[in-house]
N, CA, C and O atoms as a GROMACS GRO file, in nm:
protein
  448
    1MET      N    1 -13.135   4.811   3.944
    1MET     CA    2 -13.204   4.790   4.105
    1MET      C    3 -13.323   4.724   4.079
    1MET      O    4 -13.414   4.767   4.009
    2ARG      N    5 -13.319   4.587   4.155
    2ARG     CA    6 -13.426   4.541   4.167
    2ARG      C    7 -13.547   4.592   4.264
    2ARG      O    8 -13.536   4.598   4.386
    3GLY      N    9 -13.656   4.626   4.194
    3GLY     CA   10 -13.785   4.665   4.285
    3GLY      C   11 -13.736   4.788   4.369
    3GLY      O   12 -13.620   4.809   4.405
    4SER      N   13 -13.858   4.873   4.396
    4SER     CA   14 -13.778   4.985   4.464
    4SER      C   15 -13.840   4.988   4.582
    4SER      O   16 -13.956   4.949   4.583
    5ARG      N   17 -13.799   5.020   4.670
    5ARG     CA   18 -13.866   5.033   4.841
    5ARG      C   19 -13.876   5.197   4.890
    5ARG      O   20 -13.806   5.290   4.848
    6SER      N   21 -13.941   5.200   4.952
    6SER     CA   22 -13.954   5.360   5.008
    6SER      C   23 -13.980   5.360   5.138
    6SER      O   24 -14.068   5.290   5.189
    7ALA      N   25 -13.903   5.441   5.202
    7ALA     CA   26 -13.922   5.464   5.334
    7ALA      C   27 -13.967   5.589   5.394
    7ALA      O   28 -13.941   5.700   5.347
    8ALA      N   29 -14.055   5.559   5.531
    8ALA     CA   30 -14.112   5.661   5.578
    8ALA      C   31 -14.087   5.670   5.727
    8ALA      O   32 -14.053   5.565   5.781
    9VAL      N   33 -14.100   5.793   5.813
    9VAL     CA   34 -14.102   5.825   5.928
    9VAL      C   35 -14.225   5.823   5.969
    9VAL      O   36 -14.324   5.890   5.940
   10LEU      N   37 -14.198   5.698   6.074
   10LEU     CA   38 -14.371   5.674   6.134
   10LEU      C   39 -14.380   5.744   6.254
   10LEU      O   40 -14.485   5.808   6.266
   11ALA      N   41 -14.291   5.752   6.357
   11ALA     CA   42 -14.272   5.831   6.469
   11ALA      C   43 -14.180   5.904   6.495
   11ALA      O   44 -14.072   5.878   6.441
   12ARG      N   45 -14.189   6.031   6.595
   12ARG     CA   46 -14.077   6.108   6.637
   12ARG      C   47 -14.081   6.106   6.792
   12ARG      O   48 -14.174   6.148   6.861
   13LEU      N   49 -13.949   6.040   6.842
   13LEU     CA   50 -13.986   6.016   7.010
   13LEU      C   51 -13.911   6.146   7.058
   13LEU      O   52 -13.835   6.220   6.995
   14ARG      N   53 -13.962   6.154   7.211
   14ARG     CA   54 -13.890   6.254   7.297
   14ARG      C   55 -13.862   6.206   7.411
   14ARG      O   56 -13.902   6.093   7.385
   15PRO      N   57 -13.827   6.198   7.520
   15PRO     CA   58 -13.707   6.327   7.516
   15PRO      C   59 -13.595   6.224   7.504
   15PRO      O   60 -13.596   6.112   7.555
   16ALA      N   61 -13.479   6.288   7.414
   16ALA     CA   62 -13.372   6.261   7.380
   16ALA      C   63 -13.338   6.131   7.396
   16ALA      O   64 -13.285   6.092   7.501
   17PRO      N   65 -13.374   6.024   7.262
   17PRO     CA   66 -13.346   5.898   7.263
   17PRO      C   67 -13.172   5.908   7.206
   17PRO      O   68 -13.118   5.981   7.123
   18VAL      N   69 -13.109   5.781   7.306
   18VAL     CA   70 -12.969   5.782   7.300
   18VAL      C   71 -12.945   5.645   7.224
   18VAL      O   72 -12.832   5.647   7.175
   19ALA      N   73 -12.992   5.563   7.204
   19ALA     CA   74 -13.013   5.413   7.129
   19ALA      C   75 -13.161   5.366   7.126
   19ALA      O   76 -13.255   5.395   7.199
   20VAL      N   77 -13.150   5.282   7.014
   20VAL     CA   78 -13.275   5.204   6.994
   20VAL      C   79 -13.243   5.042   6.916
   20VAL      O   80 -13.165   5.020   6.823
   21VAL      N   81 -13.324   4.953   6.983
   21VAL     CA   82 -13.290   4.822   6.969
   21VAL      C   83 -13.444   4.762   6.933
   21VAL      O   84 -13.547   4.818   6.971
   22ALA      N   85 -13.441   4.645   6.858
   22ALA     CA   86 -13.564   4.565   6.836
   22ALA      C   87 -13.527   4.431   6.894
   22ALA      O   88 -13.416   4.379   6.900
   23GLY      N   89 -13.645   4.385   6.936
   23GLY     CA   90 -13.669   4.251   6.974
   23GLY      C   91 -13.744   4.223   7.106
   23GLY      O   92 -13.785   4.312   7.180
   24GLU      N   93 -13.755   4.122   7.124
   24GLU     CA   94 -13.859   4.032   7.221
   24GLU      C   95 -13.979   4.093   7.218
   24GLU      O   96 -14.045   4.120   7.318
   25GLY      N   97 -14.020   4.123   7.070
   25GLY     CA   98 -14.151   4.177   7.044
   25GLY      C   99 -14.192   4.320   7.053
   25GLY      O  100 -14.310   4.354   7.058
   26ALA      N  101 -14.083   4.410   7.054
   26ALA     CA  102 -14.108   4.548   7.079
   26ALA      C  103 -13.936   4.610   7.007
   26ALA      O  104 -13.829   4.551   6.994
   27VAL      N  105 -13.981   4.758   6.972
   27VAL     CA  106 -13.878   4.843   6.950
   27VAL      C  107 -13.859   4.904   7.080
   27VAL      O  108 -13.962   4.950   7.130
   28TRP      N  109 -13.733   4.919   7.159
   28TRP     CA  110 -13.680   4.981   7.276
   28TRP      C  111 -13.609   5.105   7.246
   28TRP      O  112 -13.533   5.112   7.150
   29VAL      N  113 -13.633   5.207   7.329
   29VAL     CA  114 -13.566   5.323   7.315
   29VAL      C  115 -13.513   5.362   7.442
   29VAL      O  116 -13.581   5.356   7.545
   30LEU      N  117 -13.386   5.404   7.441
   30LEU     CA  118 -13.324   5.441   7.535
   30LEU      C  119 -13.327   5.592   7.569
   30LEU      O  120 -13.273   5.667   7.487
   31ASN      N  121 -13.384   5.646   7.679
   31ASN     CA  122 -13.353   5.805   7.662
   31ASN      C  123 -13.281   5.842   7.774
   31ASN      O  124 -13.256   5.770   7.871
   32ALA      N  125 -13.247   5.963   7.755
   32ALA     CA  126 -13.105   6.015   7.874
   32ALA      C  127 -13.157   6.124   7.909
   32ALA      O  128 -13.116   6.153   8.021
   33ASP      N  129 -13.240   6.211   7.864
   33ASP     CA  130 -13.295   6.352   7.960
   33ASP      C  131 -13.377   6.313   8.058
   33ASP      O  132 -13.356   6.382   8.157
   34SER      N  133 -13.484   6.212   8.081
   34SER     CA  134 -13.563   6.123   8.149
   34SER      C  135 -13.514   5.996   8.189
   34SER      O  136 -13.576   5.913   8.121
   35PRO      N  137 -13.442   5.944   8.256
   35PRO     CA  138 -13.378   5.831   8.251
   35PRO      C  139 -13.473   5.726   8.238
   35PRO      O  140 -13.552   5.711   8.331
   36SER      N  141 -13.479   5.656   8.146
   36SER     CA  142 -13.615   5.546   8.087
   36SER      C  143 -13.591   5.486   7.971
   36SER      O  144 -13.513   5.532   7.887
   37LEU      N  145 -13.671   5.351   7.955
   37LEU     CA  146 -13.676   5.298   7.850
   37LEU      C  147 -13.845   5.302   7.806
   37LEU      O  148 -13.941   5.285   7.880
   38THR      N  149 -13.844   5.328   7.675
   38THR     CA  150 -13.948   5.355   7.605
   38THR      C  151 -13.992   5.237   7.523
   38THR      O  152 -13.935   5.221   7.415
   39ARG      N  153 -14.097   5.142   7.564
   39ARG     CA  154 -14.158   5.011   7.440
   39ARG      C  155 -14.243   5.054   7.378
   39ARG      O  156 -14.346   5.102   7.426
   40ILE      N  157 -14.206   5.042   7.226
   40ILE     CA  158 -14.296   5.053   7.133
   40ILE      C  159 -14.340   4.944   7.047
   40ILE      O  160 -14.250   4.880   6.993
   41ASP      N  161 -14.467   4.908   7.021
   41ASP     CA  162 -14.529   4.821   6.933
   41ASP      C  163 -14.490   4.845   6.783
   41ASP      O  164 -14.521   4.950   6.727
   42PRO      N  165 -14.438   4.768   6.735
   42PRO     CA  166 -14.361   4.792   6.605
   42PRO      C  167 -14.463   4.778   6.493
   42PRO      O  168 -14.442   4.810   6.376
   43ARG      N  169 -14.590   4.719   6.547
   43ARG     CA  170 -14.670   4.725   6.431
   43ARG      C  171 -14.744   4.846   6.367
   43ARG      O  172 -14.767   4.868   6.248
   44ASP      N  173 -14.779   4.932   6.498
   44ASP     CA  174 -14.844   5.055   6.467
   44ASP      C  175 -14.784   5.172   6.546
   44ASP      O  176 -14.855   5.269   6.570
   45ALA      N  177 -14.607   5.163   6.602
   45ALA     CA  178 -14.574   5.226   6.625
   45ALA      C  179 -14.618   5.328   6.754
   45ALA      O  180 -14.591   5.447   6.768
   46THR      N  181 -14.679   5.256   6.824
   46THR     CA  182 -14.725   5.327   6.972
   46THR      C  183 -14.633   5.289   7.061
   46THR      O  184 -14.557   5.193   7.053
   47VAL      N  185 -14.645   5.384   7.163
   47VAL     CA  186 -14.573   5.375   7.311
   47VAL      C  187 -14.649   5.281   7.382
   47VAL      O  188 -14.766   5.315   7.391
   48LYS      N  189 -14.621   5.167   7.438
   48LYS     CA  190 -14.672   5.097   7.484
   48LYS      C  191 -14.620   5.127   7.672
   48LYS      O  192 -14.707   5.146   7.757
   49ALA      N  193 -14.509   5.126   7.699
   49ALA     CA  194 -14.489   5.154   7.845
   49ALA      C  195 -14.347   5.262   7.844
   49ALA      O  196 -14.282   5.260   7.740
   50THR      N  197 -14.316   5.320   7.917
   50THR     CA  198 -14.200   5.408   7.976
   50THR      C  199 -14.180   5.367   8.104
   50THR      O  200 -14.254   5.388   8.200
   51ILE      N  201 -14.046   5.291   8.101
   51ILE     CA  202 -14.021   5.240   8.220
   51ILE      C  203 -13.912   5.327   8.257
   51ILE      O  204 -13.812   5.343   8.186
   52PRO      N  205 -13.933   5.391   8.384
   52PRO     CA  206 -13.798   5.481   8.477
   52PRO      C  207 -13.726   5.405   8.504
   52PRO      O  208 -13.766   5.294   8.538
   53LEU      N  209 -13.584   5.436   8.498
   53LEU     CA  210 -13.456   5.373   8.523
   53LEU      C  211 -13.386   5.445   8.640
   53LEU      O  212 -13.282   5.400   8.688
   54GLY      N  213 -13.453   5.575   8.692
   54GLY     CA  214 -13.374   5.621   8.793
   54GLY      C  215 -13.311   5.730   8.757
   54GLY      O  216 -13.238   5.728   8.658
   55VAL      N  217 -13.329   5.842   8.832
   55VAL     CA  218 -13.281   6.003   8.843
   55VAL      C  219 -13.132   5.965   8.872
   55VAL      O  220 -13.110   5.908   8.979
   56GLY      N  221 -13.049   5.987   8.803
   56GLY     CA  222 -12.918   6.041   8.811
   56GLY      C  223 -12.817   5.886   8.748
   56GLY      O  224 -12.694   5.876   8.754
   57SER      N  225 -12.916   5.778   8.689
   57SER     CA  226 -12.869   5.648   8.630
   57SER      C  227 -12.768   5.696   8.506
   57SER      O  228 -12.657   5.642   8.496
   58ASN      N  229 -12.797   5.766   8.441
   58ASN     CA  230 -12.728   5.794   8.303
   58ASN      C  231 -12.698   5.679   8.228
   58ASN      O  232 -12.590   5.621   8.232
   59PRO      N  233 -12.826   5.635   8.136
   59PRO     CA  234 -12.830   5.550   8.087
   59PRO      C  235 -12.757   5.542   7.939
   59PRO      O  236 -12.796   5.624   7.856
   60THR      N  237 -12.622   5.423   7.888
   60THR     CA  238 -12.584   5.505   7.782
   60THR      C  239 -12.575   5.370   7.683
   60THR      O  240 -12.523   5.398   7.576
   61ALA      N  241 -12.611   5.247   7.696
   61ALA     CA  242 -12.597   5.156   7.607
   61ALA      C  243 -12.726   5.049   7.638
   61ALA      O  244 -12.756   5.035   7.756
   62ILE      N  245 -12.789   4.986   7.556
   62ILE     CA  246 -12.884   4.883   7.534
   62ILE      C  247 -12.844   4.788   7.435
   62ILE      O  248 -12.784   4.807   7.329
   63ALA      N  249 -12.904   4.647   7.503
   63ALA     CA  250 -12.869   4.544   7.422
   63ALA      C  251 -13.015   4.452   7.475
   63ALA      O  252 -13.081   4.474   7.576
   64ILE      N  253 -13.040   4.332   7.358
   64ILE     CA  254 -13.131   4.257   7.407
   64ILE      C  255 -13.061   4.102   7.374
   64ILE      O  256 -12.999   4.059   7.276
   65GLY      N  257 -13.107   4.030   7.523
   65GLY     CA  258 -13.100   3.881   7.480
   65GLY      C  259 -13.146   3.830   7.625
   65GLY      O  260 -13.179   3.895   7.724
   66ALA      N  261 -13.139   3.706   7.608
   66ALA     CA  262 -13.177   3.600   7.722
   66ALA      C  263 -13.263   3.650   7.792
   66ALA      O  264 -13.239   3.676   7.911
   67GLY      N  265 -13.398   3.677   7.726
   67GLY     CA  266 -13.530   3.731   7.749
   67GLY      C  267 -13.527   3.857   7.836
   67GLY      O  268 -13.598   3.871   7.936
   68ALA      N  269 -13.443   3.944   7.793
   68ALA     CA  270 -13.434   4.060   7.890
   68ALA      C  271 -13.378   4.188   7.826
   68ALA      O  272 -13.296   4.173   7.735
   69VAL      N  273 -13.410   4.295   7.857
   69VAL     CA  274 -13.365   4.410   7.813
   69VAL      C  275 -13.283   4.455   7.902
   69VAL      O  276 -13.301   4.466   8.024
   70TRP      N  277 -13.150   4.495   7.813
   70TRP     CA  278 -13.015   4.528   7.900
   70TRP      C  279 -12.946   4.641   7.890
   70TRP      O  280 -12.884   4.666   7.786
   71VAL      N  281 -12.947   4.745   8.020
   71VAL     CA  282 -12.900   4.863   7.977
   71VAL      C  283 -12.792   4.901   8.102
   71VAL      O  284 -12.812   4.878   8.221
   72ALA      N  285 -12.655   4.975   8.035
   72ALA     CA  286 -12.574   5.005   8.103
   72ALA      C  287 -12.567   5.134   8.156
   72ALA      O  288 -12.559   5.229   8.078
   73LEU      N  289 -12.568   5.156   8.296
   73LEU     CA  290 -12.621   5.252   8.396
   73LEU      C  291 -12.525   5.329   8.438
   73LEU      O  292 -12.519   5.335   8.561
   74THR      N  293 -12.411   5.420   8.355
   74THR     CA  294 -12.317   5.496   8.407
   74THR      C  295 -12.319   5.545   8.545
   74THR      O  296 -12.231   5.517   8.627
   75GLY      N  297 -12.431   5.627   8.571
   75GLY     CA  298 -12.435   5.719   8.682
   75GLY      C  299 -12.440   5.617   8.824
   75GLY      O  300 -12.399   5.646   8.937
   76ASP      N  301 -12.511   5.473   8.774
   76ASP     CA  302 -12.520   5.415   8.894
   76ASP      C  303 -12.413   5.286   8.948
   76ASP      O  304 -12.424   5.212   9.045
   77GLY      N  305 -12.308   5.293   8.845
   77GLY     CA  306 -12.231   5.146   8.833
   77GLY      C  307 -12.318   5.033   8.829
   77GLY      O  308 -12.305   4.929   8.895
   78ALA      N  309 -12.417   5.064   8.739
   78ALA     CA  310 -12.496   4.907   8.734
   78ALA      C  311 -12.542   4.897   8.602
   78ALA      O  312 -12.554   4.994   8.527
   79ILE      N  313 -12.568   4.780   8.574
   79ILE     CA  314 -12.667   4.720   8.427
   79ILE      C  315 -12.824   4.726   8.497
   79ILE      O  316 -12.850   4.711   8.617
   80ALA      N  317 -12.903   4.748   8.408
   80ALA     CA  318 -13.041   4.716   8.449
   80ALA      C  319 -13.078   4.597   8.357
   80ALA      O  320 -13.048   4.596   8.237
   81ARG      N  321 -13.149   4.492   8.423
   81ARG     CA  322 -13.177   4.373   8.366
   81ARG      C  323 -13.368   4.421   8.348
   81ARG      O  324 -13.429   4.443   8.453
   82LEU      N  325 -13.428   4.430   8.238
   82LEU     CA  326 -13.552   4.480   8.221
   82LEU      C  327 -13.621   4.354   8.169
   82LEU      O  328 -13.590   4.318   8.056
   83ASP      N  329 -13.713   4.280   8.241
   83ASP     CA  330 -13.779   4.133   8.211
   83ASP      C  331 -13.890   4.202   8.077
   83ASP      O  332 -13.973   4.292   8.086
   84ALA      N  333 -13.851   4.116   7.955
   84ALA     CA  334 -13.948   4.174   7.853
   84ALA      C  335 -14.106   4.141   7.878
   84ALA      O  336 -14.181   4.220   7.822
   85ARG      N  337 -14.154   4.059   7.938
   85ARG     CA  338 -14.265   4.026   7.989
   85ARG      C  339 -14.339   4.092   8.044
   85ARG      O  340 -14.455   4.118   8.013
   86SER      N  341 -14.261   4.138   8.164
   86SER     CA  342 -14.348   4.203   8.276
   86SER      C  343 -14.284   4.360   8.306
   86SER      O  344 -14.312   4.431   8.402
   87ASN      N  345 -14.211   4.384   8.221
   87ASN     CA  346 -14.144   4.539   8.210
   87ASN      C  347 -14.063   4.563   8.354
   87ASN      O  348 -14.029   4.677   8.384
   88ASP      N  349 -14.031   4.438   8.451
   88ASP     CA  350 -14.022   4.467   8.557
   88ASP      C  351 -13.846   4.480   8.559
   88ASP      O  352 -13.776   4.414   8.482
   89VAL      N  353 -13.790   4.576   8.662
   89VAL     CA  354 -13.624   4.641   8.626
   89VAL      C  355 -13.577   4.560   8.743
   89VAL      O  356 -13.645   4.523   8.838
   90GLU      N  357 -13.460   4.541   8.722
   90GLU     CA  358 -13.382   4.488   8.813
   90GLU      C  359 -13.245   4.562   8.793
   90GLU      O  360 -13.193   4.592   8.686
   91LYS      N  361 -13.196   4.584   8.921
   91LYS     CA  362 -13.048   4.679   8.880
   91LYS      C  363 -12.947   4.559   8.943
   91LYS      O  364 -12.979   4.482   9.034
   92ILE      N  365 -12.831   4.563   8.881
   92ILE     CA  366 -12.742   4.451   8.915
   92ILE      C  367 -12.610   4.531   8.888
   92ILE      O  368 -12.574   4.562   8.774
   93ASP      N  369 -12.514   4.576   9.048
   93ASP     CA  370 -12.395   4.637   9.069
   93ASP      C  371 -12.290   4.564   9.002
   93ASP      O  372 -12.250   4.453   9.036
   94VAL      N  373 -12.244   4.635   8.900
   94VAL     CA  374 -12.095   4.606   8.837
   94VAL      C  375 -11.998   4.666   8.892
   94VAL      O  376 -11.898   4.595   8.899
   95GLY      N  377 -11.985   4.800   8.946
   95GLY     CA  378 -11.908   4.863   8.977
   95GLY      C  379 -11.853   4.945   8.867
   95GLY      O  380 -11.905   4.931   8.757
   96GLY      N  381 -11.736   5.044   8.884
   96GLY     CA  382 -11.739   5.134   8.788
   96GLY      C  383 -11.832   5.214   8.697
   96GLY      O  384 -11.942   5.255   8.737
   97ALA      N  385 -11.794   5.230   8.597
   97ALA     CA  386 -11.920   5.311   8.497
   97ALA      C  387 -11.926   5.237   8.381
   97ALA      O  388 -11.842   5.250   8.291
   98PRO      N  389 -12.033   5.151   8.375
   98PRO     CA  390 -12.043   5.048   8.228
   98PRO      C  391 -12.096   5.166   8.146
   98PRO      O  392 -12.178   5.252   8.178
   99THR      N  393 -12.026   5.148   8.029
   99THR     CA  394 -12.080   5.254   7.892
   99THR      C  395 -12.140   5.133   7.833
   99THR      O  396 -12.258   5.151   7.807
  100GLY      N  397 -12.099   5.027   7.808
  100GLY     CA  398 -12.160   4.966   7.681
  100GLY      C  399 -12.202   4.796   7.741
  100GLY      O  400 -12.156   4.744   7.842
  101VAL      N  401 -12.279   4.748   7.666
  101VAL     CA  402 -12.332   4.591   7.729
  101VAL      C  403 -12.364   4.542   7.555
  101VAL      O  404 -12.398   4.603   7.454
  102ALA      N  405 -12.336   4.415   7.586
  102ALA     CA  406 -12.394   4.326   7.464
  102ALA      C  407 -12.441   4.178   7.517
  102ALA      O  408 -12.415   4.136   7.630
  103VAL      N  409 -12.497   4.123   7.442
  103VAL     CA  410 -12.569   3.976   7.481
  103VAL      C  411 -12.486   3.857   7.384
  103VAL      O  412 -12.480   3.886   7.265
  104ALA      N  413 -12.441   3.767   7.412
  104ALA     CA  414 -12.417   3.656   7.348
  104ALA      C  415 -12.397   3.558   7.422
  104ALA      O  416 -12.348   3.565   7.534
  105GLN      N  417 -12.454   3.399   7.332
  105GLN     CA  418 -12.426   3.292   7.423
  105GLN      C  419 -12.460   3.297   7.547
  105GLN      O  420 -12.378   3.266   7.634
  106ARG      N  421 -12.596   3.340   7.579
  106ARG     CA  422 -12.669   3.388   7.699
  106ARG      C  423 -12.572   3.450   7.833
  106ARG      O  424 -12.584   3.439   7.954
  107ARG      N  425 -12.477   3.516   7.750
  107ARG     CA  426 -12.406   3.577   7.837
  107ARG      C  427 -12.399   3.746   7.824
  107ARG      O  428 -12.382   3.806   7.718
  108ILE      N  429 -12.414   3.800   7.938
  108ILE     CA  430 -12.407   3.938   7.916
  108ILE      C  431 -12.243   4.000   7.949
  108ILE      O  432 -12.180   3.978   8.052
  109TRP      N  433 -12.200   4.074   7.843
  109TRP     CA  434 -12.079   4.154   7.835
  109TRP      C  435 -12.109   4.285   7.820
  109TRP      O  436 -12.183   4.343   7.741
  110ILE      N  437 -11.998   4.343   7.958
  110ILE     CA  438 -12.018   4.466   7.999
  110ILE      C  439 -11.860   4.566   7.959
  110ILE      O  440 -11.746   4.525   7.982
  111SER      N  441 -11.884   4.663   7.913
  111SER     CA  442 -11.752   4.773   7.907
  111SER      C  443 -11.740   4.837   8.023
  111SER      O  444 -11.828   4.923   8.019
  112VAL      N  445 -11.689   4.846   8.115
  112VAL     CA  446 -11.610   4.935   8.218
  112VAL      C  447 -11.544   5.028   8.202
  112VAL      O  448 -11.491   5.083   8.298
   0.00000   0.00000   0.00000
């Protein structure tokens, strides 16, 4: 085996993280119990912001791309677009109950 590496737990997050992605200069944690998105600085593992997504929104999936963080909101029949610079959230109605989201070629893909 070439070289050895070790791993260490730097932080434990609550409440109830359901997904995590990295990009746009941060690590983003999707929380289900308190529908929110937590922004973490990857250099020192400190929480920089917790952005509410709305009571009853039931966030289920997260993706990063096109300058934003995208969250499927099953309870709202929408996706949330979070501006990665300002943390501003815009909800976009897509109907149904979106359960997945992905970004490719500057297009947003949603499973409903």
